[in-house]
N, C-alpha and C positions, 0 to 999 in steps of 0.2 A: 520598468526600465531595464532591469537585469535580464529579463526574458528576451528582450529585443536583441541584445548582444550575444545571446546564447547560440543563435543560428549563423552568426557571421563566420566567415572563413578568413584565411590569411589573404585571399585575393580581394576581399572587400575592405581590408584594413589599409587606409592610406599611410599608416605609420609602420607598415611592414618593412622588413629589411630591403634596402634598395630605394626606399623613400617614395616609390610610385606604385600605383595600382598595377598589378600584373594582369595580363590578358588570360582569363581562365581557360580559354580554348588552347592557347599555346602552352600554358603551364600543364594542363592535363595531358597533352600529347607529348610532353617532354621536349618541346622545342625551345631553344634559347634564342637570344637575339640574333646570333649568327646564322641560325637555321630557320629562317622565315620561309613560309610557303610562297610559291610564285605569285606574282601580282596578277590578279584576274584580268586586268586590262591587256596585258601582253598575250595571255592565253586566248582572249576573245578576238584579238586581231587575226590570229591564224584561222579560227573558226569562220570568221566573216569572209576571209580571203578564199578558203576552200569551198564554202557554201556558195559564194559568188561564182566560182569556177564551175560548180555543178549546175547552177541555173543557166550559166552561159552555154554550157554543153547541151543542156536540155533544149534551150531555145534554138540553137544552131541546128541540131538534128531534127527538131520538130518543124522548123521552117523549111528545111530541105525536103522532108517527107511530104509536107503539105504542098510545096511547090511541085513535087513529082506527081502527086495525085491530081492536081489541077492540070498539069501538062499532059498527063495521060488522058484525062477527060477531054481536054481541048483537042488533042490530036486523034482521039477516037480509037486508041489502041486497046486491043482485048487483053493483052498481057501488060502488066505494070512495069515496063522496062524503065521508063523515066523515074518512077518511084524508087526502084532498086538503085539506079545509078545515082540519083540525087541524095538518097539517104546514105549510101556509102560515102559519097563526097562530103556530106555533112559530118559523118563520123570522123573522116580523115581530117577535115578542117578543124573540128573541135579538139581532136587529139594533138594536132600541131599547136594550137593555141595554148593548150594545157601544158605541154612540154616546154614551150617557149616561156610561159609565165613561171613555171616551177624552176627553171634554170637560172632565174634572176637571183 
């Protein structure tokens, strides 16, 4: 029984000063109750928001390029004029949407 308590630290002792178990990660990092790390749920919301914007840009530009390729093939043009015009329009539209969304 004496050997079992030999490896306990103050973090494992419920009777330590303060009356509660302390978080070993916060205690080892020198963080107090006032200096808690940011809540992961708030950090995750921004990642989801920005990754959603990236996929929306990818889809808009991709659909515009695909439409330009199909239009060039349908019209029988040798130079990809519709592809260039629609892909630039897709970039412009996606940049407009990103700037509009980030200004909120």
